[in-house]
C-alpha positions, 0 to 999 in steps of 0.5 A: 304103261308097260306095253308103251315103255316095252315099246319104247325100249325095243326101238332104243335097242334097235336104234343103238345097233343100227345108227352106228352103221347108218353113220358109217355108211353116210360117212363113206358116201360123202366122202366123195365130193363129186357125183355122190350115190343117190341115197336111194342106191346106197340105202338099198345095198344097206338094206340087202345086207341087213335082210337078205345078206344076213339070212342066206349067211346064216342058211350057208353057215349052218350047212357048212358047220353042219358038214364040219361037224360031221367030218371031225371024228379023226380029231379023236385019232390024235390026241393033241387035236382032241384036247384042243377040239373046241379051240379048233372048232372056233378058229375054223368057224371064225377064220374060215367058215364065217369069212367066206360066207358073209363076204360072199352074201354081203357082195351080192349087195354090191351086184344089186346096184351094178347100174350106178356103178360108173366110177371106181370109188362107187364099188367101195361105197356100195360094198361098205353100204351093204357090209354095214346093213349087215353089220347092223343086223349082226349087232342086233341080234348079238346084243339082244343076246347080252341083254338077255343073258347079262343085263343092261350093263352087258348090253351096253358094252357089248353094244359099244365094242361092236359099233367100234370093231364089228361094224367098221370092219364088216362094212370096210372089208366088203368095201374092198370086194367092192373096189375089186368089182368096180375097177374091173368094171371101169378100169379093166383092172383087178377082179371082183374075186381078187377084192373077195378074197382080200376081204375074206383075209381082212375078216379072217384076221379080225376074227381071229383076233376077237376069238383069242379071248374065248380060246383062252377063257380064264387065263391072264386078263391081258389075253382079253383086252389086248386082242380086243384093242388090236382088233379095234385098231384093225378095223379103224384103220380099215375104215380109214383105208377105204376112205383115203381109197375113195379120195384117191379116185374121186374126181370132178364130174365130166362133161356128158357123164349123168347127174344124180 
């Protein structure tokens, strides 16, 4: 009986982590009215982000943070840097290392669906799918930690917050990388590099907002709530923006193009 209850609770935890990202993925995919992307291809990008995207990001972030830690001895030479080292570490990890690494590993989820990208908006769909997959696994990890450390109440709070903030941001940012890729491939405009750097900027900005409560831990309560609200608004606005981009480029099926 205990085993069955534990198994059911484990399934609930996984569903809570993955359901929002899967729903966002479906919304983005269905934003297209014409020639929607095949589910198998969209799910393939989602699964890449949820597995290899996360694993590669962990490896490269571990390498990057190790190199960073080995080269910060000069902080001790400057009093102001030494006093704020913890805050600087948070900013470097959140605003530099994580965005550059994670947007790169998520972008590979676009490449693996390259053969399906024959419209500009397709890159947005596959980029978002990979990003949402990454978010699902990342949310699962954060939510499990919250459950272990803070109990059910903390798990519920973290699950809700991350579902309406981090999940939306991950998908929306990588969708911009996909937009750069498909624009270059289909129209010969823009580039994946430009899209990637824009995605990194979005990711970095969001992480800075989300990190403010950590940096100012124990200070004024407003320093927790205001940045959190801004981060949620930022992520939701980005999600709305990528859907508008899809509608902008979505066109009726042209004669001679393959049906899907």
